[in-house]
mmCIF file of the C-alpha atoms, coordinates in Angstrom:
data_MODEL
# 
_entry.id   MODEL 
# 
loop_
_atom_site.group_PDB 
_atom_site.id 
_atom_site.type_symbol 
_atom_site.label_atom_id 
_atom_site.label_alt_id 
_atom_site.label_comp_id 
_atom_site.label_asym_id 
_atom_site.label_entity_id 
_atom_site.label_seq_id 
_atom_site.pdbx_PDB_ins_code 
_atom_site.Cartn_x 
_atom_site.Cartn_y 
_atom_site.Cartn_z 
_atom_site.occupancy 
_atom_site.B_iso_or_equiv 
_atom_site.pdbx_formal_charge 
_atom_site.auth_seq_id 
_atom_site.auth_comp_id 
_atom_site.auth_asym_id 
_atom_site.auth_atom_id 
_atom_site.pdbx_PDB_model_num 
ATOM 1   C CA . MET A 1 1   ? -12.223 -35.852 14.166  1.00 0.00 ? 1   MET A CA 1 
ATOM 2   C CA . ASN A 1 2   ? -15.043 -33.331 14.137  1.00 0.00 ? 2   ASN A CA 1 
ATOM 3   C CA . ARG A 1 3   ? -14.060 -29.707 13.941  1.00 0.00 ? 3   ARG A CA 1 
ATOM 4   C CA . LYS A 1 4   ? -16.584 -26.987 14.395  1.00 0.00 ? 4   LYS A CA 1 
ATOM 5   C CA . HIS A 1 5   ? -16.106 -24.021 12.129  1.00 0.00 ? 5   HIS A CA 1 
ATOM 6   C CA . TYR A 1 6   ? -17.222 -20.660 13.338  1.00 0.00 ? 6   TYR A CA 1 
ATOM 7   C CA . PRO A 1 7   ? -16.823 -17.242 11.751  1.00 0.00 ? 7   PRO A CA 1 
ATOM 8   C CA . VAL A 1 8   ? -14.255 -14.849 13.152  1.00 0.00 ? 8   VAL A CA 1 
ATOM 9   C CA . THR A 1 9   ? -13.374 -11.305 12.208  1.00 0.00 ? 9   THR A CA 1 
ATOM 10  C CA . VAL A 1 10  ? -10.026 -10.457 10.642  1.00 0.00 ? 10  VAL A CA 1 
ATOM 11  C CA . GLN A 1 11  ? -9.065  -8.695  13.862  1.00 0.00 ? 11  GLN A CA 1 
ATOM 12  C CA . GLN A 1 12  ? -9.791  -11.813 15.923  1.00 0.00 ? 12  GLN A CA 1 
ATOM 13  C CA . ALA A 1 13  ? -7.865  -14.032 13.528  1.00 0.00 ? 13  ALA A CA 1 
ATOM 14  C CA . SER A 1 14  ? -4.881  -11.688 13.485  1.00 0.00 ? 14  SER A CA 1 
ATOM 15  C CA . ARG A 1 15  ? -4.731  -11.665 17.284  1.00 0.00 ? 15  ARG A CA 1 
ATOM 16  C CA . GLU A 1 16  ? -4.522  -15.464 17.267  1.00 0.00 ? 16  GLU A CA 1 
ATOM 17  C CA . SER A 1 17  ? -1.915  -15.765 14.506  1.00 0.00 ? 17  SER A CA 1 
ATOM 18  C CA . PRO A 1 18  ? 1.432   -13.919 14.657  1.00 0.00 ? 18  PRO A CA 1 
ATOM 19  C CA . THR A 1 19  ? 1.889   -14.262 10.888  1.00 0.00 ? 19  THR A CA 1 
ATOM 20  C CA . LEU A 1 20  ? -1.521  -12.838 10.123  1.00 0.00 ? 20  LEU A CA 1 
ATOM 21  C CA . ALA A 1 21  ? -0.969  -10.086 12.693  1.00 0.00 ? 21  ALA A CA 1 
ATOM 22  C CA . ARG A 1 22  ? 2.254   -9.069  10.907  1.00 0.00 ? 22  ARG A CA 1 
ATOM 23  C CA . LEU A 1 23  ? 0.491   -9.019  7.523   1.00 0.00 ? 23  LEU A CA 1 
ATOM 24  C CA . ALA A 1 24  ? -2.339  -6.919  8.943   1.00 0.00 ? 24  ALA A CA 1 
ATOM 25  C CA . ALA A 1 25  ? 0.191   -4.463  10.421  1.00 0.00 ? 25  ALA A CA 1 
ATOM 26  C CA . LEU A 1 26  ? 1.995   -4.158  7.067   1.00 0.00 ? 26  LEU A CA 1 
ATOM 27  C CA . ALA A 1 27  ? -1.297  -3.549  5.252   1.00 0.00 ? 27  ALA A CA 1 
ATOM 28  C CA . GLU A 1 28  ? -2.215  -0.850  7.759   1.00 0.00 ? 28  GLU A CA 1 
ATOM 29  C CA . GLU A 1 29  ? 1.207   0.782   7.403   1.00 0.00 ? 29  GLU A CA 1 
ATOM 30  C CA . SER A 1 30  ? 0.886   0.777   3.622   1.00 0.00 ? 30  SER A CA 1 
ATOM 31  C CA . SER A 1 31  ? -2.538  2.417   3.854   1.00 0.00 ? 31  SER A CA 1 
ATOM 32  C CA . ARG A 1 32  ? -1.170  5.095   6.191   1.00 0.00 ? 32  ARG A CA 1 
ATOM 33  C CA . ARG A 1 33  ? 1.694   5.789   3.763   1.00 0.00 ? 33  ARG A CA 1 
ATOM 34  C CA . LEU A 1 34  ? -0.774  6.226   0.922   1.00 0.00 ? 34  LEU A CA 1 
ATOM 35  C CA . GLN A 1 35  ? -2.901  8.595   2.996   1.00 0.00 ? 35  GLN A CA 1 
ATOM 36  C CA . ALA A 1 36  ? 0.242   10.626  3.773   1.00 0.00 ? 36  ALA A CA 1 
ATOM 37  C CA . VAL A 1 37  ? 1.204   11.075  0.109   1.00 0.00 ? 37  VAL A CA 1 
ATOM 38  C CA . LEU A 1 38  ? -2.246  11.515  -1.451  1.00 0.00 ? 38  LEU A CA 1 
ATOM 39  C CA . PRO A 1 39  ? -2.267  15.290  -0.864  1.00 0.00 ? 39  PRO A CA 1 
ATOM 40  C CA . LEU A 1 40  ? 0.936   15.527  -2.944  1.00 0.00 ? 40  LEU A CA 1 
ATOM 41  C CA . LEU A 1 41  ? -0.722  13.909  -5.973  1.00 0.00 ? 41  LEU A CA 1 
ATOM 42  C CA . PRO A 1 42  ? -2.779  15.799  -8.548  1.00 0.00 ? 42  PRO A CA 1 
ATOM 43  C CA . ALA A 1 43  ? -6.465  15.495  -7.657  1.00 0.00 ? 43  ALA A CA 1 
ATOM 44  C CA . GLY A 1 44  ? -7.300  13.581  -10.828 1.00 0.00 ? 44  GLY A CA 1 
ATOM 45  C CA . MET A 1 45  ? -4.632  10.985  -10.136 1.00 0.00 ? 45  MET A CA 1 
ATOM 46  C CA . ARG A 1 46  ? -5.651  10.108  -6.585  1.00 0.00 ? 46  ARG A CA 1 
ATOM 47  C CA . SER A 1 47  ? -8.292  7.606   -7.669  1.00 0.00 ? 47  SER A CA 1 
ATOM 48  C CA . THR A 1 48  ? -5.802  5.746   -9.891  1.00 0.00 ? 48  THR A CA 1 
ATOM 49  C CA . VAL A 1 49  ? -3.480  4.643   -7.089  1.00 0.00 ? 49  VAL A CA 1 
ATOM 50  C CA . GLN A 1 50  ? -3.739  2.043   -4.360  1.00 0.00 ? 50  GLN A CA 1 
ATOM 51  C CA . ALA A 1 51  ? -1.436  1.052   -1.506  1.00 0.00 ? 51  ALA A CA 1 
ATOM 52  C CA . GLY A 1 52  ? 0.743   -1.949  -2.255  1.00 0.00 ? 52  GLY A CA 1 
ATOM 53  C CA . PRO A 1 53  ? 3.070   -4.082  -0.147  1.00 0.00 ? 53  PRO A CA 1 
ATOM 54  C CA . VAL A 1 54  ? 5.748   -2.766  2.204   1.00 0.00 ? 54  VAL A CA 1 
ATOM 55  C CA . GLU A 1 55  ? 9.027   -4.675  2.298   1.00 0.00 ? 55  GLU A CA 1 
ATOM 56  C CA . GLY A 1 56  ? 11.580  -3.157  4.652   1.00 0.00 ? 56  GLY A CA 1 
ATOM 57  C CA . ASP A 1 57  ? 12.473  0.296   3.342   1.00 0.00 ? 57  ASP A CA 1 
ATOM 58  C CA . SER A 1 58  ? 10.722  -0.318  0.009   1.00 0.00 ? 58  SER A CA 1 
ATOM 59  C CA . TRP A 1 59  ? 7.076   0.407   -0.726  1.00 0.00 ? 59  TRP A CA 1 
ATOM 60  C CA . CYS A 1 60  ? 4.974   -0.427  -3.768  1.00 0.00 ? 60  CYS A CA 1 
ATOM 61  C CA . ILE A 1 61  ? 2.200   1.731   -5.192  1.00 0.00 ? 61  ILE A CA 1 
ATOM 62  C CA . LEU A 1 62  ? -0.332  0.037   -7.454  1.00 0.00 ? 62  LEU A CA 1 
ATOM 63  C CA . VAL A 1 63  ? -1.269  2.244   -10.422 1.00 0.00 ? 63  VAL A CA 1 
ATOM 64  C CA . ALA A 1 64  ? -4.263  1.916   -12.749 1.00 0.00 ? 64  ALA A CA 1 
ATOM 65  C CA . ASN A 1 65  ? -2.484  2.727   -16.026 1.00 0.00 ? 65  ASN A CA 1 
ATOM 66  C CA . THR A 1 66  ? 0.841   3.566   -17.623 1.00 0.00 ? 66  THR A CA 1 
ATOM 67  C CA . ALA A 1 67  ? 0.016   7.267   -18.043 1.00 0.00 ? 67  ALA A CA 1 
ATOM 68  C CA . ALA A 1 68  ? -0.543  7.648   -14.295 1.00 0.00 ? 68  ALA A CA 1 
ATOM 69  C CA . ALA A 1 69  ? 2.626   5.651   -13.610 1.00 0.00 ? 69  ALA A CA 1 
ATOM 70  C CA . ALA A 1 70  ? 4.669   7.970   -15.863 1.00 0.00 ? 70  ALA A CA 1 
ATOM 71  C CA . LYS A 1 71  ? 3.422   11.060  -14.010 1.00 0.00 ? 71  LYS A CA 1 
ATOM 72  C CA . LEU A 1 72  ? 3.909   9.366   -10.649 1.00 0.00 ? 72  LEU A CA 1 
ATOM 73  C CA . ARG A 1 73  ? 7.518   8.518   -11.536 1.00 0.00 ? 73  ARG A CA 1 
ATOM 74  C CA . GLN A 1 74  ? 8.215   12.253  -11.736 1.00 0.00 ? 74  GLN A CA 1 
ATOM 75  C CA . LEU A 1 75  ? 6.844   12.719  -8.225  1.00 0.00 ? 75  LEU A CA 1 
ATOM 76  C CA . LEU A 1 76  ? 8.740   9.849   -6.562  1.00 0.00 ? 76  LEU A CA 1 
ATOM 77  C CA . PRO A 1 77  ? 11.586  11.950  -5.074  1.00 0.00 ? 77  PRO A CA 1 
ATOM 78  C CA . ALA A 1 78  ? 9.074   14.280  -3.400  1.00 0.00 ? 78  ALA A CA 1 
ATOM 79  C CA . LEU A 1 79  ? 6.971   11.356  -2.172  1.00 0.00 ? 79  LEU A CA 1 
ATOM 80  C CA . MET A 1 80  ? 9.990   9.596   -0.644  1.00 0.00 ? 80  MET A CA 1 
ATOM 81  C CA . ALA A 1 81  ? 11.160  12.795  1.052   1.00 0.00 ? 81  ALA A CA 1 
ATOM 82  C CA . HIS A 1 82  ? 7.663   13.366  2.431   1.00 0.00 ? 82  HIS A CA 1 
ATOM 83  C CA . LEU A 1 83  ? 7.478   9.828   3.808   1.00 0.00 ? 83  LEU A CA 1 
ATOM 84  C CA . ARG A 1 84  ? 10.898  10.177  5.458   1.00 0.00 ? 84  ARG A CA 1 
ATOM 85  C CA . THR A 1 85  ? 9.828   13.388  7.200   1.00 0.00 ? 85  THR A CA 1 
ATOM 86  C CA . HIS A 1 86  ? 6.824   11.492  8.574   1.00 0.00 ? 86  HIS A CA 1 
ATOM 87  C CA . GLY A 1 87  ? 8.947   8.690   10.049  1.00 0.00 ? 87  GLY A CA 1 
ATOM 88  C CA . TRP A 1 88  ? 8.879   6.058   7.304   1.00 0.00 ? 88  TRP A CA 1 
ATOM 89  C CA . PRO A 1 89  ? 12.450  5.247   6.198   1.00 0.00 ? 89  PRO A CA 1 
ATOM 90  C CA . THR A 1 90  ? 11.621  4.833   2.517   1.00 0.00 ? 90  THR A CA 1 
ATOM 91  C CA . GLN A 1 91  ? 14.563  4.251   0.179   1.00 0.00 ? 91  GLN A CA 1 
ATOM 92  C CA . THR A 1 92  ? 12.558  3.131   -2.853  1.00 0.00 ? 92  THR A CA 1 
ATOM 93  C CA . ILE A 1 93  ? 9.019   3.296   -4.134  1.00 0.00 ? 93  ILE A CA 1 
ATOM 94  C CA . ARG A 1 94  ? 8.143   0.740   -6.777  1.00 0.00 ? 94  ARG A CA 1 
ATOM 95  C CA . LEU A 1 95  ? 5.252   1.253   -9.163  1.00 0.00 ? 95  LEU A CA 1 
ATOM 96  C CA . LYS A 1 96  ? 3.184   -1.658  -10.412 1.00 0.00 ? 96  LYS A CA 1 
ATOM 97  C CA . VAL A 1 97  ? 0.721   -1.046  -13.218 1.00 0.00 ? 97  VAL A CA 1 
ATOM 98  C CA . ARG A 1 98  ? -2.494  -3.009  -13.015 1.00 0.00 ? 98  ARG A CA 1 
ATOM 99  C CA . PRO A 1 99  ? -3.050  -5.244  -16.039 1.00 0.00 ? 99  PRO A CA 1 
ATOM 100 C CA . SER A 1 100 ? -5.822  -3.824  -18.222 1.00 0.00 ? 100 SER A CA 1 
ATOM 101 C CA . GLY A 1 101 ? -9.249  -5.301  -17.677 1.00 0.00 ? 101 GLY A CA 1 
ATOM 102 C CA . ARG A 1 102 ? -8.578  -6.318  -14.070 1.00 0.00 ? 102 ARG A CA 1 
ATOM 103 C CA . THR A 1 103 ? -10.057 -4.750  -11.004 1.00 0.00 ? 103 THR A CA 1 
ATOM 104 C CA . TRP A 1 104 ? -8.479  -4.447  -7.593  1.00 0.00 ? 104 TRP A CA 1 
# 
């Protein structure tokens, strides 16, 4: 059986696959959540965070180091309240520190 392979964009692939479409929607939602909370973070900390996975009413923020994670932990109640006022029913925000030496 000969199959021809041809390049497709992520958008085209997600339209053809319900599973991929769901993953793309979750990634977009996570990015929008991060954009909503970035103004609440100290300016120097904004470059140390990245949007992580969304699972139901839980969201994960990826953090570059433990110092940023410690400061972010103090801000979690305000971040969750802000997300709720913008229509995201967020009960928990998990923080995941990036292992040293790895890039995103």
